[in-house]
C-alpha positions in Angstrom: -33.1 26.5 26.2 -34.4 23.9 23.8 -30.8 23.3 22.6 -29.6 22.7 26.2 -32.4 20.3 26.8 -31.5 18.3 23.6 -27.9 18.1 24.7 -29.0 16.9 28.2 -31.2 14.2 26.8 -28.4 13.0 24.4 -26.1 12.8 27.4 -28.6 10.8 29.4 -29.1 8.4 26.4 -25.4 7.8 26.0 -24.9 7.2 29.7 -27.8 4.7 29.7 -26.2 2.9 26.7 -22.9 2.7 28.6 -24.6 1.2 31.7 -26.6 -1.3 29.7 -23.4 -2.5 27.9 -21.7 -3.0 31.2 -19.7 0.2 31.2 -18.5 0.4 27.6 -19.9 2.0 24.5 -18.6 1.3 21.0 -19.7 3.2 17.9 -21.4 1.2 15.1 -18.5 2.1 12.8 -15.9 0.7 15.2 -17.9 -2.4 15.9 -18.3 -3.0 12.2 -14.6 -2.5 11.6 -13.7 -5.0 14.4 -16.1 -7.6 13.0 -14.6 -7.1 9.5 -11.0 -7.3 10.8 -11.7 -10.7 12.4 -12.8 -12.1 9.1 -10.1 -10.4 7.0 -7.6 -12.6 5.1 -4.2 -11.5 6.2 -0.7 -11.3 4.7 0.5 -14.1 6.9 2.7 -17.1 7.2 1.6 -20.2 9.2 3.7 -19.5 12.2 3.8 -17.8 15.6 6.8 -15.8 14.6 6.9 -12.1 15.5 5.6 -9.7 12.7 8.4 -9.0 10.2 9.4 -7.0 7.1 9.8 -8.5 3.7 11.1 -6.5 0.7 10.0 -6.7 -2.9 10.9 -5.2 -6.2 8.4 -3.9 -8.6 8.4 -5.6 -12.0 7.4 -2.3 -13.6 10.6 -0.8 -12.2 12.6 -3.3 -14.2 11.4 -2.1 -17.6 14.3 -0.8 -19.6 17.0 -2.0 -17.2 20.0 -2.0 -17.1 20.7 1.6 -17.9 22.8 1.9 -21.1 22.6 -1.8 -22.1 20.3 -4.4 -23.6 17.2 -5.0 -21.5 17.4 -8.1 -19.2 15.0 -10.8 -20.1 12.4 -12.1 -17.6 14.7 -14.8 -16.2 17.6 -12.4 -15.7 15.3 -9.9 -14.0 14.1 -12.4 -11.5 17.7 -13.5 -10.8 19.0 -9.9 -10.4 16.2 -9.2 -7.9 17.0 -12.3 -5.9 20.7 -11.6 -5.9 20.2 -8.0 -4.7 18.6 -9.4 -1.5 14.9 -8.8 -2.2 12.5 -11.5 -1.0 9.7 -10.9 -3.5 8.5 -9.3 -6.7 5.3 -7.3 -7.4 3.9 -7.5 -10.9 0.8 -7.4 -13.0 0.9 -10.8 -14.8 -0.3 -11.2 -18.4 -2.2 -14.5 -18.9 0.3 -15.6 -21.5 3.1 -15.3 -18.9 1.5 -17.1 -16.0 3.4 -20.4 -16.5 6.8 -18.8 -16.9 6.2 -16.4 -13.9 5.2 -19.3 -11.6 8.2 -21.3 -12.7 10.6 -18.5 -12.0 9.1 -17.8 -8.7 9.6 -21.5 -7.7 13.2 -21.4 -9.0 14.2 -18.3 -7.2 12.0 -18.6 -4.0 10.7 -15.1 -4.5 7.2 -14.4 -3.2 4.6 -12.7 -5.5 2.3 -9.8 -4.9 0.2 -9.0 -7.9 -1.8 -6.0 -9.1 -4.9 -5.5 -11.3 -7.4 -2.9 -12.5 -10.9 -4.4 -11.8 -13.9 -2.2 -12.8 -16.7 -4.6 -12.0 -17.6 -7.6 -9.9 -16.9 -9.9 -12.9 -13.5 -8.2 -13.2 -12.7 -9.0 -9.6 -13.8 -12.6 -10.0 -11.6 -13.1 -13.1 -8.6 -11.3 -11.5 -8.8 -13.1 -8.2 -9.1 -16.5 -10.0 -5.7 -15.7 -11.6 -4.3 -14.7 -8.2 -5.3 -18.2 -7.0 -3.6 -19.9 -10.0 -0.4 -17.9 -9.4 -0.5 -18.5 -5.6 0.2 -14.8 -5.0 0.5 -13.8 -1.3 -1.6 -10.7 -1.7 -3.0 -8.3 -4.3 -3.0 -4.5 -4.6 -5.8 -3.2 -6.9 -6.5 0.0 -8.8 -10.3 -0.1 -9.2 -12.5 2.4 -11.0 -11.4 5.9 -11.9 -11.1 9.4 -10.4 -14.5 10.5 -11.7 -16.7 7.9 -10.1 -19.2 9.1 -7.6 -18.5 8.2 -4.0 -21.5 5.9 -3.9 -20.4 4.0 -7.0 -16.8 3.8 -5.7 -18.0 2.4 -2.4 -20.2 -0.2 -4.1 -17.4 -1.3 -6.4 -14.8 -1.7 -3.6 -17.3 -3.3 -1.2 -18.3 -5.8 -3.8 -14.7 -6.5 -4.5 -13.9 -7.2 -0.9 -16.8 -9.7 -0.7 -15.2 -11.7 -3.5 -11.8 -11.5 -1.9 -13.0 -12.5 1.5 -15.0 -15.5 0.0 -11.8 -16.6 -1.8 -9.5 -16.1 1.2 -7.3 -13.5 -0.6 -5.6 -10.6 1.2 -6.5 -7.5 -0.8 -5.5 -3.9 -0.6 -6.3 -0.8 -2.7 -3.2 1.1 -3.8 -3.2 4.8 -3.1 -3.0 5.9 -6.7 -4.1 8.7 -9.0 -6.6 7.9 -11.7 -8.4 5.4 -9.5 -11.0 5.5 -6.7 -8.2 6.5 -4.4 -7.4 9.5 -6.6 -6.4 11.8 -3.7 -6.3 11.7 0.1 -9.7 13.4 0.6 -11.4 10.7 -1.5 -9.5 7.9 0.1 -10.4 9.1 3.6 -14.1 9.3 2.6 -13.9 5.7 1.4 -12.2 4.5 4.6 -15.0 6.1 6.6 -17.6 4.0 4.7 -15.8 0.7 4.0 -14.6 -1.1 7.2 -12.8 -3.7 5.1 -10.6 -1.1 3.3 -6.9 -1.8 3.6 -4.3 0.1 1.6 -1.0 -0.3 -0.2 0.6 3.0 0.5 2.2 4.5 -2.6 2.1 7.9 -0.9 4.1 9.7 -3.5 0.9 10.2 -5.5 -0.5 12.1 -2.6 2.6 14.2 -2.3 1.9 15.4 -5.8 -1.9 15.7 -5.3 -1.4 18.0 -2.4 1.9 19.5 -3.5 3.3 18.5 -0.2 6.2 16.3 -1.2 8.7 18.6 0.5 6.6 19.1 3.6 8.2 18.2 7.0 7.4 14.6 8.1 5.0 15.7 11.0 2.9 17.6 8.5 2.8 14.6 6.1 1.8 12.3 9.0 -0.9 14.7 10.3 -2.5 15.1 6.9 -2.4 11.4 6.0 -3.1 10.0 9.5 -6.5 8.3 8.8 -4.9 6.4 5.9 -1.8 5.4 7.8 -4.1 3.4 10.0 -5.2 1.3 7.0 -1.9 0.5 5.4 -0.9 -3.1 5.1 1.8 -2.8 2.4 3.9 0.0 1.1 5.8 1.0 -2.1 8.8 3.4 -2.1 8.9 6.4 -4.4 9.9 9.8 -3.2 8.3 13.0 -4.6 9.3 16.6 -4.1 5.6 17.6 -4.6 6.0 18.6 -8.2 7.7 15.5 -9.8 6.2 12.2 -8.6 9.6 10.5 -8.7 13.0 12.1 -8.0 16.6 10.9 -7.5 17.5 11.2 -3.9 21.2 10.4 -4.2 22.4 8.4 -1.2 19.1 9.0 0.6 20.6 10.9 3.5 19.1 14.4 2.6 16.2 16.1 4.2 13.7 15.2 1.5 14.4 11.5 1.6 14.5 11.4 5.4 11.1 13.1 5.7 9.7 10.3 3.7 11.5 7.6 5.7 9.9 9.1 8.8 6.5 9.0 7.1 7.0 5.4 6.1 8.1 4.6 9.7 4.9 5.9 11.1 2.9 3.7 8.8 5.0 0.7 9.9 4.6 1.7 13.6 0.8 1.7 13.3 0.8 -1.6 11.4 3.0 -3.2 14.1 0.5 -2.2 16.8 -2.3 -4.2 15.1 -0.2 -7.0 13.6 -0.6 -10.6 14.8 2.1 -13.3 15.1 2.9 -14.7 11.7 2.0 -11.4 9.9 4.5 -9.8 7.6 4.7 -6.4 6.0 5.6 -6.2 2.2 7.5 -3.1 1.3 8.4 -2.8 -2.4 10.8 -0.5 -4.3 8.9 1.0 -7.2 10.8 3.5 -9.4 9.0 3.7 -12.7 10.4 4.0 -16.2 9.8 7.1 -18.4 7.7 9.2 -18.1 7.9 8.7 -14.4 11.7 8.7 -14.6 12.9 12.1 -15.7 14.7 12.4 -19.1 17.4 14.8 -20.3 17.2 16.7 -23.5 18.6 13.7 -25.4 15.8 11.4 -24.1 18.0 9.6 -21.6 17.1 8.9 -18.0 19.0 11.2 -15.7 19.0 8.6 -12.9 20.2 5.0 -12.7 16.9 3.4 -11.5 18.6 0.1 -10.5 21.1 1.9 -8.2 18.3 4.1 -6.8 16.2 1.0 -6.0 19.1 -0.3 -3.9 19.1 3.0 -2.1 15.4 2.6 -1.5 15.9 -0.8 -0.2 18.3 0.6 2.4 15.8 3.4 3.3 13.1 0.7 3.8 15.3 -0.9 6.4 15.8 2.4 8.1 12.0 3.0 8.1 11.4 -0.5 9.6 14.0 0.2 12.3 12.5 3.5 13.1 9.0 2.0 13.1 10.1 -0.4 15.9 10.7 2.6 18.2 8.4 5.3 19.6 8.5 8.5 17.6 10.6 11.4 18.9 8.7 13.9 21.0 
């Protein structure tokens, strides 16, 4: 009886709140998220153009390339990325390389997305100052570690966002093992407590965390759904749930197409909230050894450059799927 009475009183309270607000009731969390989103620096060009896709190549993926020959120098790597049809490059820039990187960006017309591993407010300030110098379009960060408490992780990330907002820099957290986004459960808990949180979806890490790399796309989407709502950029790497990075051949097999469908759902949700002038960075990221699998002679079993071009095509497929409603 007491339980029924409490339920009744709660119902009356909610109804009164709705009437007072003129017929609508919004949760504090949603109201906070809406306020935060209005202030959020966006990945954006100064135009009223429809939201669009822009592809990038991960600098890390270029380590050791080309396969079987002398490694390309920095200038050659930038040129190869440009000639392959990519529009940007994602890289963690050493201070000693800043001048050369900026010069090569200007020469090739590639945009820059940059990463960092800040572990304190001072780290965020130092890193974001470099981002300003480099004129990067956005940043994807790997803050903290997998063993921080939830409260410490929330404080570190929230403080970082305050710095980024004050400096007008679009910032995401990459979904990555060994950081505060160690696994989907942890990342979802952070999203519940940090309205500002936006993500770079390197979802291969979660395919390994949950041993679900070979799961059907609907299962992947269902399990990662709260995070797909926060994704602002993506990186392509395909896992089978055991190895974080596998060769997918031409990309037309079931495993690769499951991941294309997952990426497409992330894009579809981004498009629903995107504004004119916004753009979606999607980078190919196929790591060198030990991410890349080696044979018994210590040689990579895959040609990462060729696989990156396959990934670029799969990105386009995901974008095209993301423009349509999912199949019933």
